[in-house]
ZAVO-387326 format. One record per residue (C-alpha): residue in three letters; residue number from 1; x, y, z. Coordinates in steps of 0.5 Angstrom, whole numbers, padded with zeros to 4 digits, always signed. Layout:
REM ZAVO-387326
@aa: Ala | i: NUM | px: X | py: Y | pz: Z
...
***
This chain:
REM ZAVO-387326
@aa: Met | i: 1 | px: +0023 | py: -0105 | pz: +0005
@aa: Gly | i: 2 | px: +0026 | py: -0098 | pz: +0005
@aa: Glu | i: 3 | px: +0030 | py: -0095 | pz: +0011
@aa: Pro | i: 4 | px: +0032 | py: -0100 | pz: +0016
@aa: Ala | i: 5 | px: +0031 | py: -0096 | pz: +0022
@aa: Gly | i: 6 | px: +0024 | py: -0094 | pz: +0020
@aa: Ile | i: 7 | px: +0017 | py: -0096 | pz: +0020
@aa: Gly | i: 8 | px: +0018 | py: -0100 | pz: +0013
@aa: Ala | i: 9 | px: +0018 | py: -0107 | pz: +0016
@aa: Glu | i: 10 | px: +0012 | py: -0106 | pz: +0020
@aa: Val | i: 11 | px: +0007 | py: -0103 | pz: +0015
@aa: Ile | i: 12 | px: +0010 | py: -0109 | pz: +0010
@aa: Val | i: 13 | px: +0008 | py: -0114 | pz: +0015
@aa: Lys | i: 14 | px: +0001 | py: -0111 | pz: +0017
@aa: Ala | i: 15 | px: -0001 | py: -0110 | pz: +0010
@aa: Leu | i: 16 | px: +0001 | py: -0117 | pz: +0007
@aa: Ala | i: 17 | px: -0002 | py: -0120 | pz: +0014
@aa: Asp | i: 18 | px: -0008 | py: -0118 | pz: +0010
@aa: Pro | i: 19 | px: -0010 | py: -0125 | pz: +0006
@aa: Glu | i: 20 | px: -0014 | py: -0120 | pz: +0001
@aa: Ile | i: 21 | px: -0008 | py: -0116 | pz: +0000
@aa: Arg | i: 22 | px: -0003 | py: -0123 | pz: -0001
@aa: Arg | i: 23 | px: -0008 | py: -0125 | pz: -0006
@aa: Leu | i: 24 | px: -0007 | py: -0120 | pz: -0011
@aa: Ala | i: 25 | px: +0000 | py: -0122 | pz: -0013
@aa: Arg | i: 26 | px: +0006 | py: -0126 | pz: -0011
@aa: Phe | i: 27 | px: +0011 | py: -0122 | pz: -0007
@aa: Ile | i: 28 | px: +0019 | py: -0121 | pz: -0006
@aa: Ile | i: 29 | px: +0021 | py: -0117 | pz: +0000
@aa: Phe | i: 30 | px: +0028 | py: -0114 | pz: -0001
@aa: Gly | i: 31 | px: +0029 | py: -0113 | pz: +0006
@aa: Leu | i: 32 | px: +0031 | py: -0115 | pz: +0013
@aa: Asn | i: 33 | px: +0028 | py: -0122 | pz: +0016
@aa: Glu | i: 34 | px: +0030 | py: -0120 | pz: +0023
@aa: Ser | i: 35 | px: +0027 | py: -0113 | pz: +0022
@aa: Ile | i: 36 | px: +0021 | py: -0116 | pz: +0019
@aa: Thr | i: 37 | px: +0020 | py: -0122 | pz: +0024
@aa: Tyr | i: 38 | px: +0021 | py: -0117 | pz: +0030
@aa: Ala | i: 39 | px: +0015 | py: -0113 | pz: +0027
@aa: Ala | i: 40 | px: +0011 | py: -0119 | pz: +0026
@aa: Asp | i: 41 | px: +0012 | py: -0121 | pz: +0033
@aa: Met | i: 42 | px: +0010 | py: -0114 | pz: +0036
@aa: Ala | i: 43 | px: +0004 | py: -0114 | pz: +0032
@aa: Glu | i: 44 | px: +0002 | py: -0121 | pz: +0034
@aa: Val | i: 45 | px: +0002 | py: -0123 | pz: +0027
@aa: Asp | i: 46 | px: +0004 | py: -0130 | pz: +0025
@aa: Val | i: 47 | px: +0010 | py: -0132 | pz: +0020
@aa: Phe | i: 48 | px: +0007 | py: -0132 | pz: +0013
@aa: Trp | i: 49 | px: +0013 | py: -0132 | pz: +0009
@aa: Trp | i: 50 | px: +0019 | py: -0136 | pz: +0006
@aa: Arg | i: 51 | px: +0026 | py: -0133 | pz: +0007
@aa: Asp | i: 52 | px: +0032 | py: -0134 | pz: +0002
@aa: Gln | i: 53 | px: +0038 | py: -0130 | pz: +0001
@aa: His | i: 54 | px: +0038 | py: -0124 | pz: -0003
@aa: Asp | i: 55 | px: +0044 | py: -0126 | pz: -0008
@aa: His | i: 56 | px: +0039 | py: -0132 | pz: -0009
@aa: Ile | i: 57 | px: +0034 | py: -0128 | pz: -0012
@aa: Arg | i: 58 | px: +0029 | py: -0132 | pz: -0017
@aa: Gln | i: 59 | px: +0022 | py: -0133 | pz: -0019
@aa: Tyr | i: 60 | px: +0018 | py: -0137 | pz: -0013
@aa: Gly | i: 61 | px: +0012 | py: -0141 | pz: -0013
@aa: His | i: 62 | px: +0011 | py: -0138 | pz: -0006
@aa: Arg | i: 63 | px: +0006 | py: -0133 | pz: -0004
@aa: Val | i: 64 | px: +0011 | py: -0128 | pz: +0000
@aa: Val | i: 65 | px: +0019 | py: -0129 | pz: +0000
@aa: Val | i: 66 | px: +0024 | py: -0125 | pz: +0004
@aa: Ala | i: 67 | px: +0030 | py: -0124 | pz: +0000
@aa: Asp | i: 68 | px: +0034 | py: -0123 | pz: +0007
@aa: Tyr | i: 69 | px: +0040 | py: -0119 | pz: +0008
@aa: Asp | i: 70 | px: +0043 | py: -0122 | pz: +0014
@aa: Glu | i: 71 | px: +0050 | py: -0119 | pz: +0013
@aa: Tyr | i: 72 | px: +0047 | py: -0113 | pz: +0016
@aa: Asn | i: 73 | px: +0045 | py: -0113 | pz: +0024
@aa: Val | i: 74 | px: +0041 | py: -0107 | pz: +0024
@aa: Leu | i: 75 | px: +0037 | py: -0109 | pz: +0030
@aa: Thr | i: 76 | px: +0043 | py: -0108 | pz: +0035
@aa: Asn | i: 77 | px: +0047 | py: -0103 | pz: +0031
@aa: Ile | i: 78 | px: +0042 | py: -0098 | pz: +0028
@aa: Ala | i: 79 | px: +0038 | py: -0093 | pz: +0032
@aa: Pro | i: 80 | px: +0031 | py: -0090 | pz: +0030
@aa: Ala | i: 81 | px: +0035 | py: -0084 | pz: +0027
@aa: Pro | i: 82 | px: +0038 | py: -0082 | pz: +0020
@aa: Ser | i: 83 | px: +0045 | py: -0086 | pz: +0019
@aa: Lys | i: 84 | px: +0050 | py: -0087 | pz: +0014
@aa: Gln | i: 85 | px: +0049 | py: -0095 | pz: +0015
@aa: Gly | i: 86 | px: +0041 | py: -0094 | pz: +0014
@aa: Gly | i: 87 | px: +0042 | py: -0090 | pz: +0007
@aa: Leu | i: 88 | px: +0047 | py: -0095 | pz: +0004
@aa: Ile | i: 89 | px: +0042 | py: -0101 | pz: +0006
@aa: Ser | i: 90 | px: +0036 | py: -0098 | pz: +0003
@aa: Tyr | i: 91 | px: +0040 | py: -0096 | pz: -0003
@aa: Gln | i: 92 | px: +0042 | py: -0103 | pz: -0004
@aa: Phe | i: 93 | px: +0035 | py: -0106 | pz: -0003
@aa: Leu | i: 94 | px: +0033 | py: -0101 | pz: -0009
@aa: Leu | i: 95 | px: +0039 | py: -0103 | pz: -0013
@aa: Asp | i: 96 | px: +0037 | py: -0111 | pz: -0013
@aa: Ala | i: 97 | px: +0030 | py: -0109 | pz: -0014
@aa: Cys | i: 98 | px: +0032 | py: -0106 | pz: -0020
@aa: Asn | i: 99 | px: +0036 | py: -0111 | pz: -0023
@aa: Ala | i: 100 | px: +0030 | py: -0116 | pz: -0021
@aa: Ile | i: 101 | px: +0026 | py: -0112 | pz: -0026
@aa: Lys | i: 102 | px: +0031 | py: -0112 | pz: -0031
@aa: Gln | i: 103 | px: +0032 | py: -0119 | pz: -0031
@aa: Asn | i: 104 | px: +0024 | py: -0120 | pz: -0032
@aa: Ile | i: 105 | px: +0024 | py: -0123 | pz: -0025
@aa: Ile | i: 106 | px: +0018 | py: -0118 | pz: -0022
@aa: His | i: 107 | px: +0013 | py: -0114 | pz: -0026
@aa: Ala | i: 108 | px: +0013 | py: -0108 | pz: -0021
@aa: Ile | i: 109 | px: +0016 | py: -0105 | pz: -0015
@aa: Val | i: 110 | px: +0013 | py: -0102 | pz: -0009
@aa: Thr | i: 111 | px: +0017 | py: -0098 | pz: -0004
@aa: Gly | i: 112 | px: +0017 | py: -0097 | pz: +0003
@aa: Pro | i: 113 | px: +0020 | py: -0090 | pz: +0006
@aa: Ile | i: 114 | px: +0027 | py: -0088 | pz: +0005
@aa: Asn | i: 115 | px: +0030 | py: -0082 | pz: +0009
@aa: Lys | i: 116 | px: +0034 | py: -0077 | pz: +0005
@aa: Val | i: 117 | px: +0038 | py: -0075 | pz: +0010
@aa: Ser | i: 118 | px: +0041 | py: -0082 | pz: +0011
@aa: Trp | i: 119 | px: +0042 | py: -0082 | pz: +0003
@aa: Glu | i: 120 | px: +0046 | py: -0076 | pz: +0004
@aa: Leu | i: 121 | px: +0050 | py: -0079 | pz: +0010
@aa: Ala | i: 122 | px: +0051 | py: -0085 | pz: +0005
@aa: Gly | i: 123 | px: +0054 | py: -0080 | pz: -0001
@aa: Ile | i: 124 | px: +0048 | py: -0082 | pz: -0005
@aa: Lys | i: 125 | px: +0047 | py: -0077 | pz: -0010
@aa: Phe | i: 126 | px: +0039 | py: -0077 | pz: -0011
@aa: Pro | i: 127 | px: +0034 | py: -0073 | pz: -0007
@aa: Gly | i: 128 | px: +0029 | py: -0079 | pz: -0008
@aa: His | i: 129 | px: +0026 | py: -0085 | pz: -0011
@aa: Thr | i: 130 | px: +0024 | py: -0081 | pz: -0017
@aa: Glu | i: 131 | px: +0031 | py: -0079 | pz: -0019
@aa: Phe | i: 132 | px: +0034 | py: -0085 | pz: -0017
@aa: Phe | i: 133 | px: +0029 | py: -0090 | pz: -0022
@aa: Ala | i: 134 | px: +0030 | py: -0085 | pz: -0028
@aa: Asp | i: 135 | px: +0038 | py: -0085 | pz: -0027
@aa: Gln | i: 136 | px: +0037 | py: -0093 | pz: -0027
@aa: Phe | i: 137 | px: +0033 | py: -0094 | pz: -0033
@aa: Lys | i: 138 | px: +0036 | py: -0088 | pz: -0037
@aa: Thr | i: 139 | px: +0029 | py: -0085 | pz: -0037
@aa: Lys | i: 140 | px: +0029 | py: -0078 | pz: -0039
@aa: Arg | i: 141 | px: +0021 | py: -0076 | pz: -0038
@aa: Val | i: 142 | px: +0019 | py: -0078 | pz: -0031
@aa: Thr | i: 143 | px: +0013 | py: -0075 | pz: -0027
@aa: Met | i: 144 | px: +0011 | py: -0076 | pz: -0019
@aa: Met | i: 145 | px: +0004 | py: -0077 | pz: -0019
@aa: Phe | i: 146 | px: +0000 | py: -0078 | pz: -0013
@aa: Ala | i: 147 | px: -0007 | py: -0082 | pz: -0012
@aa: Gly | i: 148 | px: -0011 | py: -0081 | pz: -0006
@aa: Gly | i: 149 | px: -0019 | py: -0082 | pz: -0004
@aa: Lys | i: 150 | px: -0022 | py: -0078 | pz: -0010
@aa: Leu | i: 151 | px: -0016 | py: -0074 | pz: -0012
@aa: Arg | i: 152 | px: -0010 | py: -0075 | pz: -0017
@aa: Val | i: 153 | px: -0005 | py: -0070 | pz: -0017
@aa: Ala | i: 154 | px: +0001 | py: -0070 | pz: -0022
@aa: Leu | i: 155 | px: +0007 | py: -0065 | pz: -0020
@aa: Ala | i: 156 | px: +0011 | py: -0060 | pz: -0025
@aa: Thr | i: 157 | px: +0017 | py: -0059 | pz: -0021
@aa: Ile | i: 158 | px: +0018 | py: -0064 | pz: -0015
@aa: His | i: 159 | px: +0024 | py: -0064 | pz: -0010
@aa: Leu | i: 160 | px: +0026 | py: -0056 | pz: -0011
@aa: Pro | i: 161 | px: +0027 | py: -0051 | pz: -0006
@aa: Leu | i: 162 | px: +0021 | py: -0046 | pz: -0007
@aa: Met | i: 163 | px: +0026 | py: -0040 | pz: -0009
@aa: Asp | i: 164 | px: +0029 | py: -0045 | pz: -0015
@aa: Ile | i: 165 | px: +0023 | py: -0046 | pz: -0018
@aa: Arg | i: 166 | px: +0023 | py: -0040 | pz: -0022
@aa: Asn | i: 167 | px: +0030 | py: -0042 | pz: -0025
@aa: Arg | i: 168 | px: +0027 | py: -0049 | pz: -0027
@aa: Phe | i: 169 | px: +0020 | py: -0047 | pz: -0029
@aa: Thr | i: 170 | px: +0019 | py: -0048 | pz: -0037
@aa: Ile | i: 171 | px: +0013 | py: -0050 | pz: -0042
@aa: Gly | i: 172 | px: +0016 | py: -0057 | pz: -0042
@aa: Cys | i: 173 | px: +0016 | py: -0058 | pz: -0035
@aa: Val | i: 174 | px: +0009 | py: -0057 | pz: -0035
@aa: Phe | i: 175 | px: +0007 | py: -0060 | pz: -0041
@aa: Gln | i: 176 | px: +0010 | py: -0067 | pz: -0039
@aa: Pro | i: 177 | px: +0006 | py: -0068 | pz: -0033
@aa: Ile | i: 178 | px: +0000 | py: -0067 | pz: -0037
@aa: Asp | i: 179 | px: +0002 | py: -0072 | pz: -0042
@aa: Leu | i: 180 | px: +0004 | py: -0077 | pz: -0038
@aa: Met | i: 181 | px: -0002 | py: -0077 | pz: -0033
@aa: Asn | i: 182 | px: -0007 | py: -0077 | pz: -0039
@aa: Gln | i: 183 | px: -0003 | py: -0083 | pz: -0041
@aa: Ala | i: 184 | px: -0003 | py: -0086 | pz: -0034
@aa: Leu | i: 185 | px: -0011 | py: -0085 | pz: -0033
@aa: Lys | i: 186 | px: -0012 | py: -0089 | pz: -0040
@aa: Asp | i: 187 | px: -0008 | py: -0094 | pz: -0039
@aa: Trp | i: 188 | px: -0007 | py: -0096 | pz: -0031
@aa: Phe | i: 189 | px: -0014 | py: -0093 | pz: -0029
@aa: Gly | i: 190 | px: -0018 | py: -0095 | pz: -0034
@aa: Ile | i: 191 | px: -0021 | py: -0088 | pz: -0036
@aa: Glu | i: 192 | px: -0022 | py: -0088 | pz: -0043
@aa: Tyr | i: 193 | px: -0023 | py: -0080 | pz: -0044
@aa: Pro | i: 194 | px: -0019 | py: -0077 | pz: -0038
@aa: Lys | i: 195 | px: -0021 | py: -0069 | pz: -0036
@aa: Ile | i: 196 | px: -0015 | py: -0066 | pz: -0033
@aa: Ala | i: 197 | px: -0014 | py: -0059 | pz: -0030
@aa: Val | i: 198 | px: -0008 | py: -0055 | pz: -0029
@aa: Ala | i: 199 | px: -0007 | py: -0051 | pz: -0023
@aa: Gly | i: 200 | px: -0004 | py: -0044 | pz: -0024
@aa: Leu | i: 201 | px: +0003 | py: -0042 | pz: -0020
@aa: Asn | i: 202 | px: +0001 | py: -0035 | pz: -0017
@aa: Pro | i: 203 | px: -0004 | py: -0033 | pz: -0013
@aa: His | i: 204 | px: -0011 | py: -0033 | pz: -0017
@aa: Ala | i: 205 | px: -0007 | py: -0036 | pz: -0023
@aa: Ser | i: 206 | px: -0004 | py: -0029 | pz: -0023
@aa: Asp | i: 207 | px: -0011 | py: -0025 | pz: -0024
@aa: Glu | i: 208 | px: -0009 | py: -0023 | pz: -0031
@aa: Gly | i: 209 | px: -0002 | py: -0021 | pz: -0030
@aa: Arg | i: 210 | px: -0003 | py: -0018 | pz: -0023
@aa: Phe | i: 211 | px: +0001 | py: -0023 | pz: -0019
@aa: Gly | i: 212 | px: +0006 | py: -0025 | pz: -0024
@aa: Asp | i: 213 | px: +0006 | py: -0027 | pz: -0032
@aa: Glu | i: 214 | px: +0008 | py: -0035 | pz: -0031
@aa: Glu | i: 215 | px: +0001 | py: -0037 | pz: -0033
@aa: Glu | i: 216 | px: +0001 | py: -0033 | pz: -0040
@aa: Arg | i: 217 | px: +0008 | py: -0034 | pz: -0041
@aa: Ile | i: 218 | px: +0009 | py: -0042 | pz: -0039
@aa: Ile | i: 219 | px: +0003 | py: -0045 | pz: -0037
@aa: Arg | i: 220 | px: -0002 | py: -0043 | pz: -0042
@aa: Pro | i: 221 | px: +0003 | py: -0045 | pz: -0048
@aa: Ala | i: 222 | px: +0004 | py: -0052 | pz: -0045
@aa: Ile | i: 223 | px: -0004 | py: -0053 | pz: -0044
@aa: Val | i: 224 | px: -0004 | py: -0051 | pz: -0052
@aa: Met | i: 225 | px: +0001 | py: -0056 | pz: -0054
@aa: Ala | i: 226 | px: -0003 | py: -0061 | pz: -0050
@aa: Lys | i: 227 | px: -0010 | py: -0059 | pz: -0053
@aa: Asn | i: 228 | px: -0006 | py: -0060 | pz: -0060
@aa: Ala | i: 229 | px: -0004 | py: -0067 | pz: -0058
@aa: Gly | i: 230 | px: -0011 | py: -0069 | pz: -0057
@aa: Ile | i: 231 | px: -0011 | py: -0068 | pz: -0049
@aa: Asp | i: 232 | px: -0018 | py: -0066 | pz: -0046
@aa: Val | i: 233 | px: -0014 | py: -0061 | pz: -0041
@aa: Glu | i: 234 | px: -0016 | py: -0054 | pz: -0038
@aa: Gly | i: 235 | px: -0013 | py: -0048 | pz: -0034
@aa: Pro | i: 236 | px: -0009 | py: -0045 | pz: -0031
@aa: Tyr | i: 237 | px: -0014 | py: -0045 | pz: -0025
@aa: Pro | i: 238 | px: -0013 | py: -0042 | pz: -0018
@aa: Ala | i: 239 | px: -0010 | py: -0047 | pz: -0014
@aa: Asp | i: 240 | px: -0014 | py: -0045 | pz: -0008
@aa: Thr | i: 241 | px: -0021 | py: -0048 | pz: -0011
@aa: Ile | i: 242 | px: -0019 | py: -0053 | pz: -0017
@aa: Phe | i: 243 | px: -0018 | py: -0059 | pz: -0012
@aa: Leu | i: 244 | px: -0025 | py: -0058 | pz: -0009
@aa: Gln | i: 245 | px: -0028 | py: -0058 | pz: -0017
@aa: Ala | i: 246 | px: -0023 | py: -0065 | pz: -0017
@aa: Leu | i: 247 | px: -0026 | py: -0067 | pz: -0011
@aa: Asp | i: 248 | px: -0033 | py: -0066 | pz: -0014
@aa: Gly | i: 249 | px: -0031 | py: -0070 | pz: -0020
@aa: Lys | i: 250 | px: -0031 | py: -0065 | pz: -0025
@aa: Tyr | i: 251 | px: -0024 | py: -0067 | pz: -0027
@aa: Asp | i: 252 | px: -0020 | py: -0074 | pz: -0027
@aa: Gly | i: 253 | px: -0013 | py: -0071 | pz: -0025
@aa: Val | i: 254 | px: -0010 | py: -0064 | pz: -0023
@aa: Val | i: 255 | px: -0003 | py: -0062 | pz: -0025
@aa: Ala | i: 256 | px: +0000 | py: -0058 | pz: -0019
@aa: Met | i: 257 | px: +0006 | py: -0053 | pz: -0021
@aa: Tyr | i: 258 | px: +0010 | py: -0055 | pz: -0014
@aa: His | i: 259 | px: +0011 | py: -0060 | pz: -0009
@aa: Asp | i: 260 | px: +0007 | py: -0057 | pz: -0003
@aa: Gln | i: 261 | px: +0001 | py: -0054 | pz: -0008
@aa: Gly | i: 262 | px: +0000 | py: -0062 | pz: -0010
@aa: Met | i: 263 | px: +0001 | py: -0065 | pz: -0003
@aa: Ile | i: 264 | px: -0003 | py: -0061 | pz: +0002
@aa: Pro | i: 265 | px: -0010 | py: -0063 | pz: -0001
@aa: Ile | i: 266 | px: -0008 | py: -0070 | pz: -0002
@aa: Lys | i: 267 | px: -0005 | py: -0071 | pz: +0005
@aa: Leu | i: 268 | px: -0011 | py: -0067 | pz: +0008
@aa: Thr | i: 269 | px: -0016 | py: -0071 | pz: +0004
@aa: Ala | i: 270 | px: -0013 | py: -0078 | pz: +0004
@aa: Phe | i: 271 | px: -0007 | py: -0078 | pz: +0009
@aa: Asp | i: 272 | px: -0007 | py: -0086 | pz: +0011
@aa: Ser | i: 273 | px: -0009 | py: -0088 | pz: +0004
@aa: Ser | i: 274 | px: -0005 | py: -0084 | pz: -0001
@aa: Val | i: 275 | px: +0000 | py: -0087 | pz: -0006
@aa: Asn | i: 276 | px: +0006 | py: -0084 | pz: -0010
@aa: Ile | i: 277 | px: +0006 | py: -0087 | pz: -0017
@aa: Thr | i: 278 | px: +0012 | py: -0085 | pz: -0022
@aa: Leu | i: 279 | px: +0010 | py: -0084 | pz: -0029
@aa: Gly | i: 280 | px: +0015 | py: -0085 | pz: -0035
@aa: Leu | i: 281 | px: +0018 | py: -0091 | pz: -0032
@aa: Pro | i: 282 | px: +0019 | py: -0098 | pz: -0037
@aa: Phe | i: 283 | px: +0015 | py: -0101 | pz: -0031
@aa: Val | i: 284 | px: +0010 | py: -0100 | pz: -0025
@aa: Arg | i: 285 | px: +0013 | py: -0097 | pz: -0019
@aa: Thr | i: 286 | px: +0008 | py: -0094 | pz: -0013
@aa: Ser | i: 287 | px: +0010 | py: -0092 | pz: -0006
@aa: Val | i: 288 | px: +0007 | py: -0091 | pz: +0001
@aa: Asp | i: 289 | px: +0006 | py: -0083 | pz: +0001
@aa: His | i: 290 | px: +0009 | py: -0082 | pz: +0008
@aa: Gly | i: 291 | px: +0016 | py: -0082 | pz: +0011
@aa: Thr | i: 292 | px: +0020 | py: -0086 | pz: +0016
@aa: Ala | i: 293 | px: +0017 | py: -0084 | pz: +0022
@aa: Phe | i: 294 | px: +0022 | py: -0085 | pz: +0027
@aa: Asp | i: 295 | px: +0018 | py: -0083 | pz: +0033
@aa: Ile | i: 296 | px: +0014 | py: -0089 | pz: +0033
@aa: Val | i: 297 | px: +0019 | py: -0094 | pz: +0031
@aa: Gly | i: 298 | px: +0018 | py: -0101 | pz: +0035
@aa: Lys | i: 299 | px: +0011 | py: -0098 | pz: +0038
@aa: Asn | i: 300 | px: +0007 | py: -0102 | pz: +0033
@aa: Gln | i: 301 | px: +0003 | py: -0096 | pz: +0032
@aa: Ala | i: 302 | px: +0004 | py: -0095 | pz: +0024
@aa: Asn | i: 303 | px: -0002 | py: -0095 | pz: +0020
@aa: Pro | i: 304 | px: -0001 | py: -0100 | pz: +0014
@aa: Gly | i: 305 | px: -0006 | py: -0096 | pz: +0010
@aa: Ser | i: 306 | px: -0002 | py: -0093 | pz: +0005
@aa: Met | i: 307 | px: +0002 | py: -0099 | pz: +0004
@aa: Lys | i: 308 | px: -0004 | py: -0103 | pz: +0002
@aa: Gln | i: 309 | px: -0007 | py: -0098 | pz: -0003
@aa: Ala | i: 310 | px: +0000 | py: -0098 | pz: -0006
@aa: Ile | i: 311 | px: +0000 | py: -0105 | pz: -0007
@aa: Arg | i: 312 | px: -0007 | py: -0105 | pz: -0010
@aa: Leu | i: 313 | px: -0005 | py: -0100 | pz: -0015
@aa: Ala | i: 314 | px: +0001 | py: -0104 | pz: -0017
@aa: Ala | i: 315 | px: -0003 | py: -0110 | pz: -0018
@aa: Gln | i: 316 | px: -0008 | py: -0106 | pz: -0022
@aa: Phe | i: 317 | px: -0004 | py: -0103 | pz: -0026
@aa: Val | i: 318 | px: +0000 | py: -0109 | pz: -0028
@aa: Thr | i: 319 | px: -0006 | py: -0113 | pz: -0029
@aa: Asn | i: 320 | px: -0009 | py: -0108 | pz: -0034
@aa: Gln | i: 321 | px: -0002 | py: -0108 | pz: -0038
@aa: Leu | i: 322 | px: -0002 | py: -0115 | pz: -0038
@aa: Lys | i: 323 | px: -0009 | py: -0116 | pz: -0041
@aa: Lys | i: 324 | px: -0006 | py: -0112 | pz: -0047
@aa: Ser | i: 325 | px: -0002 | py: -0115 | pz: -0053
@aa: Pro | i: 326 | px: +0005 | py: -0113 | pz: -0053
@aa: Ala | i: 327 | px: +0004 | py: -0108 | pz: -0059
@aa: Glu | i: 328 | px: -0001 | py: -0104 | pz: -0055
@aa: Arg | i: 329 | px: +0003 | py: -0104 | pz: -0048
@aa: Lys | i: 330 | px: +0005 | py: -0097 | pz: -0047
@aa: Val | i: 331 | px: +0010 | py: -0100 | pz: -0041
@aa: Thr | i: 332 | px: +0015 | py: -0106 | pz: -0043
@aa: Trp | i: 333 | px: +0019 | py: -0110 | pz: -0038
@aa: Lys | i: 334 | px: +0026 | py: -0111 | pz: -0041
***
């Protein structure tokens, strides 16, 4: 459910109230039944789920089950703002969902929005979901990818201050998203021969060294490595034009060098339907591509579009994986 004081409960209720979405899978909501019921009442949605205690989690025959954490009295104790309690609760949801993956109870995790300030107040060391999941599953190579509308974008660097990128910018961190995105486009999106473009770091992709040397020193060698591995990849291209070419269908995916370089075109073109996808994990994880929106909590104004699409993609990815033989699967569940 994500941050208990945010809009997670509302977007989940609105998404799963759609019969078309509910038909895609069976769902376990790690969250607060009280908050979910309140959100349903505000949206005038009839109860469509079954409730169980979170410490009884198992596989269910029901279409939707709320694994309830009723020891937390959130509606009366938490205001729509960052808090230590909110961080601790949302963290516990994730820990239990990860345990359900490890026990083979579930195939995929779709996450609601967390609040990074709440996590910091709670003493949680991770800056976001991606780093948390990588630690939980001891995964050394993870990449943040976004899909929205006609764009698919993977990031070479993620939660870093802009001025710190220079100290973390390596050939490996550029090669990794090219490699993982190529595999995801094949395995999950069903694109047999993906074509990937790579954005430059500097203005005009450095304009042959006039505005920095990272394109020649770091990005181009990573592209050569990818080509040698059989990946159809081109670049580096100026970031101010390459996304337009991807929108026109010339490329199946774009690798951006830093967070906002990739997020701005995604949110500009598909704000209410873009999805965050974590590549490199041993299971499918998708997420809404928006925050906790404290300013509209309790007002029945949250748009469930991103949650619906995150659920659709998770179901699609798992279905595509399960169609393959165990030997063919690139993602395994342990």
